[in-house]
C-alpha positions in Angstrom: -17.9 -10.9 33.3 -16.6 -11.0 36.7 -13.1 -10.0 37.2 -10.9 -8.7 39.9 -8.9 -5.4 39.9 -5.2 -6.1 40.0 -3.1 -4.1 42.4 -1.2 -4.5 46.0 -2.8 -3.2 49.1 -1.5 0.1 49.8 0.0 1.0 46.5 0.7 4.3 45.9 -1.4 5.1 42.6 1.4 7.5 41.5 3.9 4.9 41.3 2.0 3.1 38.8 1.3 6.0 36.6 3.0 5.3 33.7 2.8 9.0 32.6 5.1 9.9 35.3 7.9 7.8 34.9 9.1 5.5 32.2 10.1 3.0 32.6 8.4 1.9 35.8 9.6 -0.8 38.1 9.1 -4.1 36.9 6.6 -4.9 39.5 4.7 -1.6 38.8 4.7 -2.3 35.4 2.8 -5.5 36.1 0.1 -3.9 38.2 -0.6 -1.5 35.1 -0.6 -4.1 32.7 -2.9 -6.2 34.5 -5.2 -3.1 35.2 -5.1 -2.4 31.4 -6.1 -6.1 30.7 -9.1 -6.0 33.0 -10.4 -2.8 31.7 -9.6 -4.0 27.7 -11.7 -7.1 28.4 -14.2 -5.3 30.2 -14.6 -2.0 28.0 -13.1 -3.0 24.3 -13.5 -6.5 23.7 -17.5 -6.8 23.6 -17.6 -4.2 21.0 -14.5 -5.6 19.0 -16.6 -9.2 19.1 -19.7 -7.5 17.4 -18.0 -5.5 14.8 -16.2 -8.9 13.9 -19.5 -11.1 14.3 -18.0 -13.6 16.5 -19.5 -15.0 19.3 -17.0 -17.1 20.7 -13.3 -16.6 20.6 -10.8 -19.5 20.9 -7.1 -18.7 21.5 -4.7 -21.5 21.6 -1.2 -21.7 22.4 1.5 -24.0 23.6 4.7 -23.3 25.6 7.5 -21.8 23.2 4.8 -21.7 20.2 2.5 -19.0 21.3 -0.1 -17.3 19.2 1.0 -13.7 19.0 -2.0 -12.5 20.5 -1.8 -14.8 23.4 0.6 -12.9 25.5 -1.9 -9.6 25.2 -4.5 -11.6 27.0 -2.2 -13.2 29.8 -1.5 -11.6 33.1 1.8 -9.9 33.2 3.5 -12.3 35.5 2.7 -15.3 32.8 5.7 -14.4 30.4 4.5 -17.3 28.0 1.8 -20.1 27.8 2.1 -22.9 30.0 1.8 -26.5 28.8 -1.2 -26.0 26.4 -3.2 -22.6 27.6 -6.3 -22.4 25.7 -8.4 -18.9 26.4 -12.2 -18.8 25.6 -14.2 -15.7 25.0 -17.9 -15.9 25.0 -20.3 -13.1 23.9 -23.4 -12.8 25.4 -26.0 -9.9 26.4 -24.4 -9.7 29.8 -20.9 -9.0 28.1 -18.0 -11.2 27.5 -17.2 -14.4 29.7 -13.5 -15.1 29.9 -12.6 -18.7 30.4 -9.2 -20.6 30.7 -9.0 -23.9 30.2 -5.5 -24.5 31.5 -3.8 -27.0 33.8 -3.1 -23.7 36.0 -5.0 -20.9 36.9 -4.7 -17.9 34.7 -5.3 -14.6 36.6 -8.6 -13.3 36.4 -10.0 -15.9 34.0 -12.7 -18.3 35.4 -11.2 -21.7 35.5 -13.0 -24.0 32.9 -11.0 -27.2 32.9 -13.5 -30.1 34.1 -11.1 -32.8 34.7 -12.9 -35.6 35.8 -10.0 -38.0 36.1 -11.7 -41.0 34.3 -9.5 -43.8 34.0 -7.5 -44.0 30.7 -8.1 -40.6 30.1 -5.1 -38.3 29.4 -4.7 -34.8 30.1 -5.1 -33.8 26.6 -8.3 -35.5 26.0 -9.5 -34.0 29.1 -8.5 -30.6 28.1 -10.4 -30.8 24.7 -13.3 -32.4 26.2 -13.6 -29.5 28.6 -13.4 -26.9 25.4 -16.1 -29.2 23.8 -18.2 -28.9 27.2 -17.9 -25.0 27.2 -19.0 -24.6 23.5 -21.8 -27.0 23.9 -23.3 -24.8 26.7 -22.6 -21.2 25.0 -23.9 -22.7 21.8 -22.2 -20.0 19.5 -23.2 -19.1 16.0 -19.8 -18.3 15.1 -16.4 -19.5 16.9 -13.5 -17.2 15.6 -10.0 -18.7 15.4 -6.7 -17.3 14.9 -5.9 -17.9 11.2 -5.2 -15.5 8.6 -3.3 -15.1 5.2 -2.9 -11.3 5.6 -1.8 -10.5 9.0 0.7 -12.7 10.5 -0.3 -11.3 14.4 -3.9 -13.1 13.4 -2.4 -16.3 12.1 -1.1 -17.7 15.6 -3.3 -21.3 15.4 -0.7 -23.9 14.7 -1.6 -26.8 12.5 -1.5 -29.4 15.1 -3.7 -27.4 17.4 -6.1 -26.4 14.8 -6.4 -30.2 14.2 -7.0 -30.9 17.6 -9.4 -28.2 18.0 -11.5 -29.1 15.1 -11.8 -32.6 16.2 -12.8 -31.4 19.7 -15.5 -29.3 18.3 -17.4 -32.0 16.6 -20.4 -30.6 15.0 -19.7 -27.1 16.0 -16.7 -27.0 13.8 -19.1 -25.8 10.4 -19.3 -23.0 12.7 -15.5 -21.7 12.9 -14.3 -18.7 10.9 -11.3 -16.5 10.4 -10.9 -14.3 13.8 -8.9 -11.9 11.7 -10.6 -8.7 12.1 -11.2 -9.5 15.9 -7.6 -10.0 16.3 -6.5 -6.7 14.5 -9.1 -4.9 16.5 -7.7 -6.0 20.0 -4.5 -5.4 19.0 -4.6 -1.8 17.3 -7.2 -0.3 19.7 -5.6 1.5 22.5 -7.2 3.0 25.7 -6.6 6.4 26.5 -4.2 5.4 29.5 -2.4 3.2 26.9 -2.0 6.5 24.7 -0.9 8.5 27.7 1.7 6.2 28.6 2.9 6.0 24.7 3.2 9.7 24.7 5.8 9.4 27.7 7.4 6.5 25.8 8.0 8.8 22.8 9.2 11.9 25.2 11.7 9.6 26.6 12.8 8.2 22.6 12.9 11.8 21.8 15.2 12.6 25.0 17.7 9.6 24.2 17.7 10.8 20.7 18.9 14.3 21.6 21.3 13.2 23.8 23.0 10.9 20.9 23.1 13.6 18.9 25.0 15.7 21.1 29.1 16.4 21.8 28.3 14.0 24.9 28.2 11.2 22.6 29.5 12.4 19.1 33.1 13.4 18.9 33.2 14.9 15.2 36.0 13.3 13.4 36.4 10.2 15.5 32.9 8.7 16.3 31.4 6.6 13.7 27.6 6.5 12.9 27.7 2.7 14.1 29.2 4.0 17.4 26.1 6.2 17.9 23.5 3.3 17.1 25.1 1.4 19.7 25.4 3.8 22.2 21.6 4.2 21.8 20.9 0.5 22.4 23.2 0.5 25.4 21.2 3.6 26.6 17.9 1.9 26.3 19.5 -1.2 28.4 21.0 1.5 30.9 17.2 3.0 31.4 15.5 -0.7 31.4 13.9 -0.5 28.2 14.2 -3.1 25.4 14.7 -2.0 21.7 12.7 -4.2 19.3 14.9 -3.6 16.7 18.7 -2.8 16.2 18.9 1.3 16.3 20.4 2.5 12.8 22.2 5.8 12.4 23.1 6.8 8.8 24.9 9.7 7.3 24.7 12.0 4.2 27.2 14.4 3.0 27.8 16.4 0.0 29.7 14.9 -2.6 28.4 11.5 -1.6 25.0 11.1 -3.5 22.4 8.8 -2.8 22.5 5.2 -4.4 20.0 3.1 -5.9 19.2 -0.1 -3.6 16.4 -2.2 -4.9 14.6 0.5 -6.6 14.5 3.2 -4.0 17.3 6.0 -3.3 19.4 5.3 -0.1 22.4 7.3 1.4 25.7 6.2 0.0 27.6 6.6 3.1 28.9 3.5 4.9 27.2 3.1 8.4 30.6 2.7 10.1 32.0 6.3 8.5 33.5 8.7 10.5 31.2 11.9 11.5 32.2 14.7 10.0 31.4 18.7 9.7 29.1 19.3 7.2 27.1 15.6 7.6 23.4 15.0 8.1 22.7 12.4 10.6 19.7 10.6 10.4 18.6 7.8 13.3 15.9 5.1 13.4 14.9 3.7 16.8 12.2 2.1 18.7 11.7 0.9 22.2 9.4 -1.3 24.1 7.8 -1.1 27.8 4.9 -2.1 29.3 4.0 -4.2 26.3 4.0 -1.4 23.9 6.5 0.1 21.3 7.7 3.2 19.7 9.2 3.9 16.2 10.9 7.0 15.5 13.2 8.8 13.0 15.3 12.2 13.7 17.8 14.1 11.8 20.6 16.2 13.0 23.4 18.7 11.1 26.9 19.0 12.3 28.0 22.7 11.6 30.9 23.3 9.5 33.8 25.7 10.7 32.0 29.3 10.9 28.4 27.8 10.5 25.8 28.9 13.0 23.1 27.2 11.3 22.4 24.3 9.1 22.2 25.0 5.3 18.9 26.7 4.1 18.7 23.6 1.5 18.5 21.2 4.6 16.1 23.4 6.6 13.6 23.4 3.5 13.9 19.7 3.2 12.6 19.0 6.7 10.0 21.7 5.8 9.0 19.5 2.9 9.0 16.4 4.9 6.8 18.1 7.3 4.6 19.0 4.6 4.4 15.5 3.5 3.5 14.6 7.2 0.6 17.2 6.9 -1.1 15.7 3.9 -0.7 12.0 5.4 -2.3 13.0 8.5 -4.9 15.0 6.6 -6.0 11.7 4.9 -5.7 9.7 7.9 -9.6 9.4 8.5 -11.9 6.6 10.2 -13.4 4.4 7.4 -10.6 4.9 4.7 -8.7 1.9 3.8 -4.9 2.3 4.3 -4.4 2.1 0.3 -6.7 5.2 0.3 -4.8 7.3 2.8 -1.7 6.2 0.9 -3.3 7.6 -2.7 -4.7 10.7 -1.3 -1.3 11.8 0.5 0.5 10.8 -3.0 -1.7 12.8 -4.6 -1.6 15.9 -2.6 2.4 15.3 -2.8 2.3 15.4 -6.4 0.2 18.3 -6.7 2.6 20.2 -4.4 5.5 19.0 -6.4 6.8 16.8 -3.6 9.0 13.8 -4.4 8.6 11.4 -1.6 7.3 7.8 -0.5 4.9 7.1 2.5 5.1 3.9 4.2 3.3 4.3 7.8 1.9 1.5 9.9 0.2 0.9 13.2 2.4 0.4 16.4 1.6 -0.7 19.7 1.9 -4.1 21.0 4.0 -4.8 18.1 6.4 -2.3 16.1 5.2 -3.3 13.2 1.5 -3.6 14.3 -1.5 -5.1 13.3 -4.1 -3.0 11.1 -3.9 -1.0 7.9 -0.4 -0.7 6.0 -0.3 2.7 4.7 2.1 2.0 1.7 5.5 0.3 2.1 8.8 1.8 0.8 8.5 -0.9 -2.2 4.9 -0.7 -2.6 3.9 2.8 -3.4 0.5 1.7 -5.4 -1.0 -0.1 -2.5 -0.5 -3.0 -0.3 -2.6 -6.1 -1.2 -4.2 -7.3 1.7 -2.7 -5.1 4.7 -3.4 -2.1 2.7 -7.4 -3.0 2.2 -7.9 -2.8 5.6 -10.1 -0.2 7.2 -8.7 2.8 9.7 -10.2 2.6 13.0 -10.1 5.5 15.7 -8.1 4.9 19.2 -5.3 3.7 17.2 -1.6 4.6 17.3 0.6 4.9 14.4 4.2 5.3 13.2 3.7 8.1 10.7 6.6 7.1 8.4 7.7 8.6 5.2 10.4 10.6 3.2 11.0 13.3 0.9 13.7 13.7 -1.7 14.9 17.3 -1.9 17.9 19.0 -3.9 20.0 21.2 -1.8 21.6 24.2 -3.5 24.3 24.5 -1.1 25.5 20.9 -2.0 25.4 21.5 -5.7 21.9 20.7 -6.2 22.3 16.9 -4.8 19.6 15.4 -3.6 18.9 14.7 0.0 16.6 12.2 1.6 15.2 13.3 4.5 13.4 10.6 6.2 10.9 11.1 9.4 9.0 8.9 11.6 7.1 10.0 14.5 4.5 8.3 16.8 0.8 9.4 16.6 -2.5 8.7 18.0 -5.7 8.6 16.0 -8.7 9.4 18.1 -12.3 11.0 18.0 -10.4 14.6 18.6 -8.4 13.7 15.4 -4.5 13.2 14.9 -2.4 14.2 18.0 1.5 14.0 17.7 2.9 11.7 20.7 5.4 14.3 22.4 5.4 16.6 19.2 7.5 16.1 15.9 10.7 17.5 14.6 10.4 20.6 12.5 13.9 22.1 13.3 17.4 19.8 12.6 19.3 18.8 16.0 22.5 21.0 15.5 25.6 19.9 16.5 28.9 21.7 16.6 31.9 20.8 14.6 34.3 20.3 17.6 
């Protein structure tokens, strides 16, 4: 495959190093993303196509109705499909040929629209005829298309586009298979450079949380948990990064026990309650930059007058949460399914007398990313479909879970300690991206 290396003449490489500054200026972000795309097409896609057993991958999207995977394949300056955009990836002995059947040039993709301008031929007919000519020449044994009952990320081929594609393929239509495994592999597999960028992004999230859980933001007795959540979202906007979901901040306090909601125990303090001394604060935040995402939860304690540290029972709850993290990461092994990781983590927790749930998930291009589900908050016995997917190396995860621990200082009241941290799984094992929380953030009462 012949590709060009994106970049501008005279560009200072340190300006486009995402590990140095997050976020980068938008123009520099585009350089980084296009460089990553080139590397991914050259270094990752051939092996992913081989693993999935697909000779030709067809990705089709129309403007305002894009396949979820399409934006990960387009140049950074293409913010969406244009008219109908068709990308073709043909695996051969020489690598992968990446071609675009599009009215407009698509970055480094080889143009493959042979618009012969025959009288009476519409643009649509000409475009699909070009697809057919490409397929005739490639003669693939299998043609992967984006349809999946399990992963929404791999189910982006609309009914109309599927009908038109099948008609265009003609005698090749019986070679069509689901590209689910290929799409999931493409979306979940990370370059080392992407993992480095995610490490920097997690560091930024941790810095924002530390600022949010400080006297600079929280005025005890006046600020509400909802105020802090909106402060985090505004801070992201000021920094030039986007949240991929609305940040949440919740409170737990002595005398207000957990409440049952849909079969799980959640804090009973309203989200608009004012922060008071003795409160346990919890946040759940995620940002997007460089086409990647994070997902993080951390906890803080507001000291009561005369206290110099959190109650020992709350510190113990965090320690138990860390132990649950250890059990889950120990089970996170390539070749296992998500359900197998879940079962092993829960068995270890039961043996250790830990009351907790695991609901970890891949994170990367999407916050709730493509790949194996390791439980869901309401599915602790396994997740049909997504839980049966296999864990692969060079993937990034949100290690998300909770434990429930009685706190003696709160009269034995159960506390729900929710933790979530970005981790990378590589050949070297599991790495916490910018560390994990092992001590509660402490806020003074005044």
